N, C-alpha and C positions, 0 to 999 in steps of 0.2 A: 444770785447766780447758782441756779440748781444744775446739777450734774445728773439728773434722773433719766434723761432720754437715752434709750440705748438702741443701737442700731440693730436691726433685725437680721437674723442669719438667713442666707439663701438656703434653697432646698434643691436636692438633685431630683432625678426622674422618678425615684421611688418615694419622693415626699419627705425624706429625712435629710437632716443638715449633712452635707458633704464632709469627709475627714480632711485633714490637713494636706495629704497627698492629692486627693481629687481637686481640692481648692486651688492648688498651685500647678496643676498640670497645664492649664491653658496660660501659656507665656503672655505677659503684656507686650503690646506693640512697641517697636523701637522708640517711637515718638514719646510713648508714655513713660519710658525708663528715666529720661531726664528729671521729670516731675517726681517720680518714685525716689531717686537718689537724693534729691533735695529734701524731700519730706523725712526720709529716714535719718539724714544727718540732723535735721532740727530736732527730732525726737531724742537722739542721743545727746545733742547739745543741752536740752532741757534737763535730761537725766544728769548730766555733768554738773550743770548749775545748781540743781536742787540738792544732790547728794554728796557731791565732791569727788565722785569716782573719776578715774582716769584710764588710760588705755591698758594698764596692767589689770584692772578689774574686768574690762572687756575681754582681754586675752584669756583670763582665767575661765570666764563663762564659756568661751568658745571651746576651750579644752574640755570642760565639763559636758558640753553638748556634742562632743566628737566633730566640731566644725574646724579643726586645725587645718584641714586641707584648704579651707576658704580663707581662714585668718590665722596664718601662721605665727606672725610676729608684729612688732610695731609698725614696721614699714609697710607690711601688707594692710594693716588696719588703716594706716594713714592714706594709703593710696585708694583704699576703697572710699574713705569719707571724702577725699579730695576729688573723687569723681562727681560730686555735687556741683552742677554748673554754676551755682551761686558763689562758690568759694573763691577767694582771691588767689592769684598766682596760677600759672599753667603748669609748672613743675611737677611731674609725677602723676599728672591726672591721667585717668584710664577709663575705659569704658566699663560700666557695671553690668555683668550679666545677670540672668535671672536667678541662677543658683546663689551667687553672691549676695543678691537683694533678699532672698528668701533667709539665708544665714543671718544676715543683720536684723531681719525681722525677729528671728528666734532669740538672738543675743539681747536685743532691746527689751523684748517682753520678760525674758528671764531676769535681767537687771531690774525691771520695773517690779517684778514679783517680789525680789529680794528686799526691795525698799517701799514694799506697799504700805506699811505703817506710816513711814514718813509722807508718802504721797497722799494717804488719806487725811493725815493731820493738816497738810497744807490746803487740801481742797476744802476741808471743814472750816479752816479759818477764812478761806476765801468766801464761802457762803456766808459766814458769820458777818464778815465785813460788808458784804452786799446787803444784808438785812439791816444793818445798823447805819447803812448809808455812809460808811467810811472808806477811804482810800486804802487799797490793799498793801501798799508800801508802809503803812504806818505800823504794821505788825513785823517784828523783827524777822521771823521765818520767810515770809513773803517778800519783805523788803530786800533781804539778802539775795534771794533766789531772782528777783527782778534785775537787781543790780548785776548779779553775775552773768545772767543770761544776756542782758544788753551788752555788757562788756565783751563776752565771748563773741556775740554777733558782730559787734563792731570791728573786732580784730580779725575776724575770719571771712566775712561776707563782702562781696563787691557792692551789694546794693545798700549797705548799711547807712550811707549818707543820705539816701533818698527816704529813709524812714524817720519819722518823728519818735521822740521818746514815748509818746502815748501809743503809737502803733507798735513799737517794740514790746512794751508792756502788755498790750492786748494779745499779741502773739504769744508772749511768754505764758501768760495765763490760760489761753486756749490750749497750748501744749501741756500744761499742768493737768487740766481736766482730761485731756486724751490720755495722759499716762495713768490715770486712774482706771480706765477702761482697759488698757493695755497690760495692767498688773493682774487682770483677772485670769482664771484658770484657762479660758479661751482667748486670751489676749492676743496671741499670734495670729489667730483667724481674724479678730477684729482689726488689728493693724494691717494685715494683707488687704483685707477688703476696703478699708479706708484709703489705703495707697492706690489701689485700682480706681476707686470712685473719684479721688482728687485727680488723678492722672488724666481723666477724660476731659477735665475743664481747662 
């Protein structure tokens, strides 16, 4: 399982790649935001499962990036993540606006950069297992990650009972590879573009 395919960056009218401000000027349609909310929450879920981080680490990054107005405390963060339509329970759910979505993109990618070495090691192990035709969960790092991700998903998401163990494993491993891209210097651009692309489907 190789992770060498990289999404191409769009260009603006001058032929150069648009900067972050240009890229996020065009707001997603309201119907796209539900899909974006779900995808962002899953990215954070994968980070939690792999690195063991929690809300405190996410809030620290929000402060570092001067995003406290969007993510002020645990309750605000919980409400943003609870806006994911796949989440269990209706309490506290709110609509996620575009500025909040951008903030979660920046927070997610900053966290991925902080844990890039671990993400790289996990993806390298995944590729090694694929080459050796071995199941990923036979390696401790990948096995722990898959188990934690599956447990998190089962406890938080409405559709967990509809997914098989294999489907959850595949989702966890796909997100792991995505995290490698999002940990790059232009990770926030890649994640935003991926969110917009997936929201169309």
